[in-house]
N, C-alpha and C positions, 0 to 999 in steps of 0.2 A: 597595483593590487599585487600580492602574491600567483602565484599557480595553485598552491593552495585553496587561497583565498576564493580564487573565480571558480574552483571546482565545488566550493558549498554552497557558494551563490547559485553556480548553474545545477545545483541539484536542490536546493530549495526553493528553487523556481520550478523544475519538474516536479518534485512534490505538489507546490499550491496548483499547478495546472492540471495534475491527476486528481487529486483532492478536491477541485471545484467539479473535474468532469463527474466525477463519483456522486459528489451531492447533488449533482443537476442531473441526474441518470436516476437517482434515487427517489426524487422527488416527484417526477412525473408517476401520476397512477396507473398500476395496471392490477386490476382486479384478478387474483387466482395466479396470478404467473409471477411471484417473486422467486422462486426458485431457479429459473432459468437467467432473471437478471439477473439474482446474485452471481450465478456462474460467469454470467459477462463482465461483469464487476470484478470477479477474481481475476481473471485471463487480464482486465486492464490494471489492476495493481499488481501482476507479475511482469506485465509492460514496464511500469514504472520501475521495478525492481531490477528488471535488466538492464535499463535505461540510466539508474543510477551509476548501476556497474560500469558501463561504459561512460560516461563521464570522467569517474575516477581512474578508471586503468586503459581505457580506448581500445576496449576489446569488447566483443559480441561472448555475453555469458551464454555457455549451452546448457543443455539440461544435467550433462554428466557434469560440466561446471560445477554447476549449483548443487548439486547431491553432494560434492565434495566438499565443499563450502560450507553446507550443513553440517556433516559430519565431520567438518573441524571445528565449529562451534559447539558440536558436544550433542550427543542423542536427548541428554535432558534438557537442554536448551531449546531444542529443535523440536519436542515433546511439547513441550511447555508451551514455546510461539506458537506452533501449530493450533494446538488445541483452542487456543485462545484465538486464534484468527478464524478458524471454523467456528465457535462460540461465538463471535461479535459477528460473524456472515450472516447464522441461523438466527442470532437474536435482532438484524436489523429486518431481514426476512419475515418474521414474526412481528414483528412493531409496527413495520409499514404496511402489511395485511388489516392490522388494526388500524392503522392511522387514515386509513382509505376512506375510512366512514367518517370520519370527523375532517373532511374536506382539504382547503389550501394552510390551514394552521398546522396540522398532523400531517401534510407533506414538507412543509417547511422543518418541523421539529426532526421529521426522518434523514432531511437535507441537511440538514447541520449535524447529525450523529453521524450517518455513511461518511461525510466528507472530513470528517475530527477521525474516527478510526481510521481512514486510510492516510489521511497525513502524521497520526500516528506512527503506524507501522512505516510507512515511509520514513520519518525520520530516525526511527530505531535502525532501518537498514543502511541509512544514509551515515550514521555514527558508527557501524560499523566500518562502512566503505571507507571512511576517514581513518578510523584507527589501523586499519590493514594499509592505506596507502601512505599514512606516515611511518608505520614500521619499513616498510619497503623503500623508502628513499633514505640515501646516506645523508649522516647529520653535518 
């Protein structure tokens, strides 16, 4: 397997791991305590992004570098992605509060949604890292 192929596989495994963790954490009922849980899940997502970066570039991503990368992507892209991320987290929290009253069926639905959203954002970040890695490598 090529180096890039191994990086893609490692990134996919990391995304799957974090997505399953996010889904599992979201499934647990916490009546009235969804906002703090969403903050912790956001921290987990940030760890996923830094882990994917480390897979591709073998370096730790500092907060300063993250800001530089987001600036490089363009403010419109950052604002759009950031807004989509915040909206998805708020919607997940609201849906979770409602589904707590539905029991295990509702918990399963929220777990699927939370895991899917986490995976979707992880895949988008991995695609960005993959393209950046390919551009940095000599042909």
